[in-house]
N, C-alpha and C positions, 0 to 999 in steps of 0.2 A: 681540432680534437677537443671534446668537452666531456667533463666527468658530470653526469646528471645526477647520480647517486652513489654515496660512498660511506662504508662503515668499517671500523677496525675493531678487532676483538670482539666480534658480535656473537652473543651466545643463543643457542637453541637447544632444547631439551631433547632427552633420548628418543622420542617419538617422531622427531622432525623429519620431514620428506617434501622435496620439491621437485616437480616435474614440468617442463615446458616443452611443448612439441615444436615450438618455433620461438626463438629468442627474439624475433622481430628485427628492428633496425639497429640494434644496439650490440655492442661487444660487452660481455661479462667477464671479468676477471675475479677469480677466487683464489684465496691462500689459505689452507687449511692448517690450523693449530692443533686439531684432535683427529683421530682415525674417521674416516669418512668413505662412504659409497659415492663414487663419480661416475659420470658418463664421459667418454671419449669417443675418438674415431676408432678405437679398438674395442668398444663395448662399455659395459658397466663393471667396474672393479672396485675393491675395497683398498683404498689408499691411506698410508700412515701419515701422521702429522708431518708437515713440511712440503706436502704435495700442493702443486699450483697448475691451475688451467685457465685459458681465456677462451671462451666461445666466441667464434666469429658470428655475424649476424645471420639470422635465419637457420640457427643450428638446433639440434635436439639437446636439452639438458636435463640431468637428473642429479639430484644431490640429496643425500640421506644420512643422518646421524648413525654411527655404527658404535654401540656400546652404551653402558649406563653412565658414562661421563658426559653424555650430550655431545653437541657441536659447538666449536668455537672457530670463527673465520673471519678473515678480512674479504671484503668484496667491493666491487667498483662496477657501475655501468657506465658505458663509455659511448659516445656518438662522434662521428666525423671520421677523420683519416687516420686512425689508430693503426691501420694496416700498413701505412707508410712507414712508421716507426718499426713495427715487427719485421718488415720486409728488409730494412736497412741493416738490422742486426741478426737476421736469422732466426727470428722468434717465430714458432709454429703455433697456429690456432688449433683448437680442439685436441691438443696433446697435454698429457700429464707430465709435469716436471717434477723432480723429487729434489728439493734443495737440502743440502747437508747442514747449511747455516742460512736459516731464512729469516732472522730478526731484522735485518735491513728492509726486508718488505714491508713489515708491520710500521717500521719507523718512517719509510717514505709515504706510505699511504696515509699515515696519521697526519704528516704534514700536508698532504693534499686535501684531507679531510678538513682540516682547519681553514684552508683556503676556500673550499666550497661553503662551509658552514658560515663564514663570515662575509663572503662576497667582497673581498678586498679589491682595489684597484689591480688590474692586470692579473687577476686569481686564475683565469683561464690559461694565460701563458705560463704561469708557475705550475699550475697542474700539468701542462703538456711537458714541461721540463722534468717534473717528478716522475711521471710515467716513463718518459724516456730513460731517465736514470735507473728506474726499476728494471727495464728489459734489458739495458746493458749490464746491470750488475748480475742479473739472473743468467744471462748467456755466459758472463764470465765465470760464473760459479759452475755452470755445466761443463766448461772446458777446463776447469781447475783439476788437474790430475791429482793433485795431493788429496782431494776429497775421496779418491777410489782407494786409497790405503785401508781405510776402515770398511769392513765387512758390511754389505748392505743390511743384514738382519741387525747387527749391533748398532749401526747408525739409526735405523728405525726405531730400536728400543730407546736409544738416548732422546730421539726427538719426542717420544711418547712421554718419558719422565720430565723433560723441558717443559712440555705443554702443561704437565699437571702442576709444575712449580709455578708457572707463569699465571696460571688460572687462579692460584691462591697467593698471588705475589705480595699481599699485606702481612702474611705470616712471617714470624721471626726465624726464618729457616737457617739451620745449621748444615754444613757440608755432610756431616753423619747422617742426618735426618734425609736429606736428598739422596745419599748413597743407598739407604734402606729401600727407597722406591725402586732402585735398579738392582737390588740384591747383589750389591758390591761393597768391597771396604771403602773407606772414605779415600785413601790414597789412590786406589785403582780408579774409582769414580772421578775423582779430580782431574787425573791424567787424561783419562778418555774423554771426559767433558771438554777439556781444552783442545785435545786433538781434534774433535769432531766440530767444535763451534768456534775455535780459535779465541776463546775468552774463557776466564776462570768462572765457575758457578756464581760466586758472589758478585762479581762484576756484571755478569749478564743479568742477574736478579735487579741489580741497582738501574740499570738501563731501562727495564721494563717498568719500574717503580717510577722512574723520573719521566718516562713518556706517558704514563697515566696522570703523573702531577700536570704535565704540561696541558693536557686536555682538560683537566678540572680547573686549573687556573684561567684557561682561556673562557671557560663557562661563566666565570666571575660570580658564583654563587656562594663560594665558602672562603673562610679566612685560610691564611697560610697555616696555622696551627692545625685546623681541621683537615686540610689535604695531607698535611705531613702525616697525621695519623692514619688517614685513610689508606694512603700508599705504603705503611709500613715503618714509618720512622717514629720512634718512641721520643727523640729530641728534635724539637723545631729548629734549633741553631744547626744541628748537624745536617738536617735536611736542606736548610738554607745554602750551607757550604757545599754540599753535593751538588745541588741544583745549578749554583754559580758555576762550579767547576764543569758540569755537564753542558751548559748552555751559554755560558759566558756572561749570564745575567742573573740578577737576584730574582726570586719569585715575583717581588713588587714591580721591579721594572719589566719583568716580562709580560705581566698583565696590562701594561701601558702601551705595548707594541701596536 
């Protein structure tokens, strides 16, 4: 299995539309962070943030932004024996999956993206491991009965709010500001957010900030201070402590991996 192209948190404008009559010899995996129109074996439907699909080779593909917020998504083009991984864990192609907690998808794909970007030794093997992990965690989420406690429409609304927060991750968000997006009291928003995503709003925001920081550090074009400001940390030293707690390494050591 080989990832030929991969991008995470990839933005498009509100007019974006893509149609492929035949996807060719590649698998195309997509994870939506905003609402979008997607084709599947059941036709074209509008899907909320958190939707995932993987098109098998020689499939019809349609993808379009839905709404003025534009489109943000993670995507990968894959060749080789990806079907073996899917078959082993019961993952179905051309089927839309709705993830109640999908931050792990972006995290796993960002790790694979860095491997592809830097062409490190055994990068292909690591990417295979990462995509296997992604499929396993997706199928485990599908089977997680706890996720069904939250009504689908409420889960969808929370996913939309989460996507808006993550698209503006450098902003100094307070919980009451987040709650306003969902038209809820801060206490209700906090408890529902934790029930849906398994993490507090602030902790979740910190993860997305630090994941962006990892990508910026790997690029090697900015100082630690600049990166701290870009991802929403006013204090460079607090950023360094948070980064080390998250990755086990200081930003300086992380750039030398």
